[in-house]
Structures are given as structure tokens and as C-alpha cells.
C-alpha positions as CSV (number, residue, x, y, z in Angstrom):
1,M,49.0,-33.2,72.8
2,K,50.1,-30.5,70.6
3,S,50.9,-33.6,68.0
4,K,47.4,-35.1,68.5
5,M,45.8,-31.9,67.9
6,I,47.8,-31.4,64.4
7,R,46.6,-34.9,63.4
8,G,43.2,-34.1,64.7
9,L,43.2,-31.1,62.4
10,S,44.6,-33.0,59.1
11,V,42.0,-35.9,59.6
12,M,38.8,-33.1,59.5
13,A,40.8,-31.6,56.8
14,L,41.0,-34.5,54.3
15,A,37.4,-35.4,55.5
16,A,36.3,-31.9,54.4
17,A,38.1,-32.2,51.0
18,F,36.5,-35.4,50.5
19,G,33.0,-34.1,50.9
20,V,33.7,-31.5,48.6
21,S,35.0,-33.5,46.2
22,A,32.0,-36.3,46.5
23,L,29.4,-33.1,46.4
24,A,31.4,-32.1,43.2
25,S,31.1,-35.4,41.7
26,T,27.6,-35.7,42.5
27,A,27.0,-32.3,40.9
28,T,28.8,-33.4,37.9
29,T,27.0,-36.4,37.4
30,A,23.9,-34.5,37.4
31,Y,24.7,-32.3,35.1
32,D,25.7,-34.8,32.7
33,A,22.4,-36.7,33.3
34,G,20.7,-33.4,32.4
35,I,22.6,-32.8,28.9
36,R,22.4,-36.5,27.7
37,T,18.7,-36.5,28.2
38,A,18.6,-33.2,26.4
39,V,20.4,-34.5,23.6
40,T,18.6,-37.8,23.5
41,Q,15.4,-35.5,23.0
42,K,17.0,-33.9,20.2
43,L,18.1,-37.0,18.5
44,Q,15.0,-38.6,18.8
45,S,13.1,-35.7,17.2
46,K,14.2,-36.6,13.6
47,S,13.7,-40.2,12.1
48,G,16.8,-40.4,10.8
49,L,18.7,-39.9,14.0
50,R,16.9,-42.2,16.0
51,G,19.6,-45.0,15.5
52,V,22.4,-42.5,17.3
53,Q,23.0,-43.1,21.2
54,S,24.7,-40.5,23.2
55,S,26.8,-40.6,26.2
56,V,28.3,-37.7,28.5
57,E,31.1,-37.1,30.7
58,D,32.4,-33.7,31.8
59,G,30.2,-32.1,29.5
60,I,31.9,-33.9,26.6
61,V,29.0,-35.8,24.7
62,T,30.0,-39.2,22.8
63,L,27.7,-40.2,19.8
64,T,27.7,-43.5,18.7
65,G,25.3,-45.8,16.4
66,T,24.8,-45.7,12.8
67,V,22.9,-43.3,10.3
68,A,22.0,-43.6,6.4
69,S,23.8,-40.9,5.1
70,Y,27.1,-38.1,5.8
71,P,24.8,-35.1,6.2
72,D,22.7,-37.2,9.1
73,K,26.0,-37.7,10.8
74,L,26.8,-34.1,10.3
75,E,23.1,-33.4,11.7
76,A,23.5,-35.2,15.0
77,A,26.7,-33.4,15.9
78,R,24.6,-30.2,15.5
79,K,21.7,-31.8,17.5
80,A,24.2,-32.7,19.9
81,K,25.3,-28.7,20.8
82,V,22.8,-28.5,23.6
83,D,23.0,-25.8,26.4
84,H,26.1,-26.3,28.5
85,V,27.7,-28.8,25.9
86,A,31.6,-28.5,26.4
87,G,32.2,-30.5,23.1
88,V,30.8,-33.3,20.8
89,R,33.1,-36.6,19.8
90,N,31.2,-38.1,17.0
91,L,31.8,-41.5,16.6
92,V,28.4,-42.5,14.3
93,E,29.1,-44.7,11.2
94,V,27.2,-44.2,8.0
95,S,25.7,-47.3,6.6
96,A,26.1,-45.9,3.3
97,P,25.5,-48.0,0.1
98,A,28.1,-50.1,-1.0
99,V,29.8,-47.8,-3.6
100,S,33.5,-48.6,-4.8
101,D,36.0,-46.1,-4.0
102,A,37.0,-45.9,-7.6
103,D,33.4,-44.9,-8.8
104,L,32.8,-42.6,-5.8
105,E,36.3,-40.7,-6.7
106,A,35.0,-40.0,-10.2
107,K,31.3,-39.1,-9.0
108,V,32.9,-36.7,-6.1
109,A,35.3,-35.3,-8.8
110,K,32.8,-34.7,-11.6
111,S,30.5,-32.9,-9.1
112,L,33.2,-30.5,-7.9
113,A,34.5,-30.0,-11.5
114,Y,31.0,-28.4,-12.3
115,D,30.7,-26.7,-8.8
116,N,30.4,-23.0,-8.9
117,P,30.4,-23.1,-13.1
118,Y,30.8,-19.5,-13.8
119,F,34.4,-17.5,-14.2
120,D,35.0,-17.8,-10.5
121,S,35.3,-21.8,-10.7
122,V,38.7,-21.1,-13.0
123,F,40.4,-19.9,-9.5
124,N,39.7,-22.7,-7.6
125,V,41.8,-26.3,-7.8
126,L,40.7,-29.3,-5.7
127,N,41.7,-32.8,-5.7
128,V,40.0,-35.8,-4.2
129,G,40.9,-39.3,-2.9
130,V,38.9,-42.2,-1.4
131,Q,39.4,-44.5,0.9
132,N,36.9,-47.1,2.0
133,G,34.2,-44.4,1.5
134,V,36.3,-41.9,3.5
135,V,36.8,-38.9,0.9
136,T,39.5,-36.6,1.3
137,V,39.5,-33.3,-0.2
138,S,42.6,-31.0,-0.7
139,G,43.4,-28.1,-3.0
140,E,43.3,-24.5,-3.0
141,V,40.2,-22.0,-3.4
142,R,39.6,-18.4,-3.5
143,T,36.9,-17.6,-1.1
144,P,35.5,-19.6,2.2
145,S,32.1,-19.6,0.2
146,D,33.9,-21.7,-2.5
147,K,35.4,-24.1,0.2
148,D,31.8,-24.5,2.0
149,S,30.2,-25.2,-1.5
150,A,32.5,-27.9,-2.2
151,L,32.4,-29.7,1.2
152,S,28.5,-29.6,1.1
153,L,28.8,-31.2,-2.2
154,V,31.0,-33.8,-1.1
155,A,28.7,-34.5,1.7
156,H,25.8,-35.0,0.0
157,T,27.3,-37.4,-2.8
158,K,25.8,-40.7,-2.0
159,G,28.1,-43.3,-0.8
160,V,30.1,-41.0,1.7
161,R,30.9,-42.3,4.8
162,D,33.2,-39.3,6.0
163,V,35.1,-36.3,4.9
164,I,38.8,-35.4,5.7
165,D,38.9,-31.5,5.1
166,Q,42.2,-30.6,3.7
167,V,41.0,-27.4,1.5
168,K,43.0,-24.0,1.8
169,V,41.5,-20.6,1.3
170,A,43.6,-18.1,-0.6
171,P,44.8,-15.1,1.7
172,L,42.2,-12.2,1.1
173,S,44.4,-9.6,-1.2
174,N,42.9,-7.2,-3.7
175,F,45.9,-7.4,-5.5
176,D,45.9,-11.1,-5.7
177,D,42.3,-10.8,-6.8
178,E,43.5,-8.2,-9.8
179,L,46.4,-10.1,-10.7
180,R,43.8,-13.2,-11.0
181,M,41.8,-11.4,-13.6
182,R,44.8,-10.0,-15.5
183,V,46.2,-13.8,-16.1
184,A,42.9,-15.0,-16.9
185,R,42.4,-12.5,-19.4
186,A,46.2,-12.8,-20.9
187,I,45.4,-16.9,-21.2
188,Y,41.7,-16.6,-22.3
189,R,42.1,-13.8,-24.6
190,D,44.6,-15.5,-26.7
191,P,43.1,-17.2,-29.9
192,G,44.7,-20.9,-29.3
193,L,43.7,-21.1,-25.6
194,T,39.8,-19.6,-25.7
195,R,38.3,-23.0,-26.2
196,Y,39.7,-23.7,-22.3
197,A,36.9,-21.2,-21.4
198,M,33.9,-23.1,-23.4
199,D,33.6,-25.9,-20.3
200,P,33.6,-25.3,-17.1
201,Q,34.8,-28.8,-16.1
202,A,38.0,-28.5,-17.8
203,P,39.5,-24.9,-18.1
204,I,43.0,-23.9,-17.6
205,R,42.6,-23.0,-13.8
206,I,44.9,-20.2,-11.8
207,L,45.9,-19.8,-8.4
208,V,47.4,-17.2,-7.0
209,D,48.6,-17.0,-3.6
210,N,50.5,-13.6,-2.8
211,G,51.5,-12.8,-6.2
212,R,52.9,-16.4,-7.1
213,V,50.5,-18.0,-9.9
214,G,50.0,-21.5,-10.1
215,L,48.4,-23.0,-13.5
216,Y,46.4,-26.2,-13.2
217,G,44.4,-28.5,-15.4
218,V,44.5,-30.3,-18.5
219,V,45.5,-29.0,-21.8
220,D,45.5,-30.6,-25.5
221,S,49.0,-30.3,-26.2
222,Q,52.3,-29.2,-25.2
223,M,52.4,-26.1,-27.2
224,D,49.0,-25.3,-25.1
225,S,50.5,-25.5,-21.8
226,T,53.9,-23.5,-23.1
227,M,51.7,-20.8,-24.3
228,A,49.6,-20.5,-21.5
229,F,52.9,-20.6,-19.1
230,V,54.0,-17.7,-21.5
231,R,50.8,-15.6,-21.1
232,A,50.8,-15.8,-17.5
233,S,54.1,-15.0,-17.0
234,G,53.5,-11.7,-18.9
235,A,50.9,-10.4,-16.8
236,F,51.7,-7.5,-14.8
237,G,52.3,-8.3,-10.8
238,A,53.2,-11.8,-11.2
239,F,56.1,-12.6,-9.0
240,S,56.6,-16.4,-10.2
241,V,54.2,-18.6,-12.7
242,E,54.4,-22.4,-12.0
243,N,53.1,-24.5,-14.8
244,H,51.4,-27.6,-13.3
245,L,49.5,-28.1,-16.7
246,Q,48.9,-31.8,-17.7
247,V,48.6,-32.9,-21.3
248,A,46.0,-35.1,-22.5
249,G,46.8,-38.6,-22.9
250,K,50.5,-37.6,-21.5
251,K,51.9,-40.0,-18.5
252,T,53.1,-37.6,-15.3
253,S,56.6,-38.5,-14.3
């Protein structure tokens, strides 16, 4: 008798559990449906995003379809962040005009070279690689705003299908900022190196990270490279100096 009662209670407990589970599943489905409706309305409100479709599972929105540009892909993700969305998976493809990887890389590199064409740009070093229209941006910049500006330039370049961000922001440090200025003055006040300050596209670039200095860019001769290294090494507060300057026309090993 007691055994039958235990079995009966177990069956009732299982039935209750299944009932609660079913109710939870129904509530989640309704919740996801509401999110999808809101996302669809947002996407349809902009003509450039009407080729984007959405699905929702457990509050996660997945976007698919095509858009005309990479900024539109980013905009689709922003539009999808409606109330109660737990995350957005952006699988939208960019149907960008056909541009060779080499041409796109040259175009992006030139834009970045002239980004922030003032003295601050001397303290940023950015590298670009392109594969199948996907641009990888790496390197180091002085401030978060420098990083945002660079990535925005890349995103708005025609032909870009996606962007991989590998840019590091240097640590916030008054000591490093003061050292940057001392190194820059030491280099650019040298009569033989002053000309590298004339073109914002081709300066001797200076990275400083916790007192460690790195020199980057292209110079006209080995003598210029050596002199820049000597001047930077003499700046007060430089713990170490690495010379990554390349000489124009000279192949790197």
C-alpha cells in the first residue's frame, strides 16, 4: 500500500514538473515572438535593412540576409537590440562591390595614414590585412577615440565586407604621455629629421607603453634610422627603445 502511494506521488510530481516545463516553454516562445516582431519592425523602418531577416531563440536574435555595405550590417545589429534582447548574432552578409584585396588594402591603409592628421597621429601605429574583403586592423593607438576613428574609417570604406578589430589601446599614463612628447621633440627637432614631420602620412611614429619606446615607419636612409634611434634613446624616462624603422627600398628580412 505504502509502495503504491509513493508511486502515485512520484507520478503526480512528474506530471506537475512537466506541466510547469510546458508552461515555461510556452511563455518563452511567446516572449521570443514578441522580440522578433519588434526587431522586424525596426529593420523594416530603414530601406537599406529590408533584406535582413531575424529569428529569436531564448532571447538571442540571429540576423541573416544581405545588405549593401558594412555600416548597414552594423546598423542592423543596433536595430536588433530592442527591449529584453539577451544578445545578437550578426550573420548578415555584405554584398559589396567587387574590389581586389590588394586594392582594398591600399585604399584602407591610405585612409588610416591620414586619420587625425595632427601631431597625435604620430603616436599611433596601425597595420592592415585584407582577405576576401574582410579587413583585419591591428596595432596600437594612444586613445580609445583614436581607435574608434580608425575603425569607423575602415567600416565606411567601399568594398569592405567585414572588420576584425585587433587594435590595442595604450595604457592611460601621464608618465607615458610626457615621454611621448620628449621623444617626439628629440626626434623632430633634429635638423636631419625635421622633414619627417611635414607629411602626416609618413612620419616617424612613436609608440610608448609603460616607458618602453618603439619607433615605426619608413625613413630615407639607414643614417636617419640610426639617428632617430639615438635621439629617442637619449630622451629622459625611456626604459628601452626598439627600432622598427624601415629604410625605403630596402627589403626587410
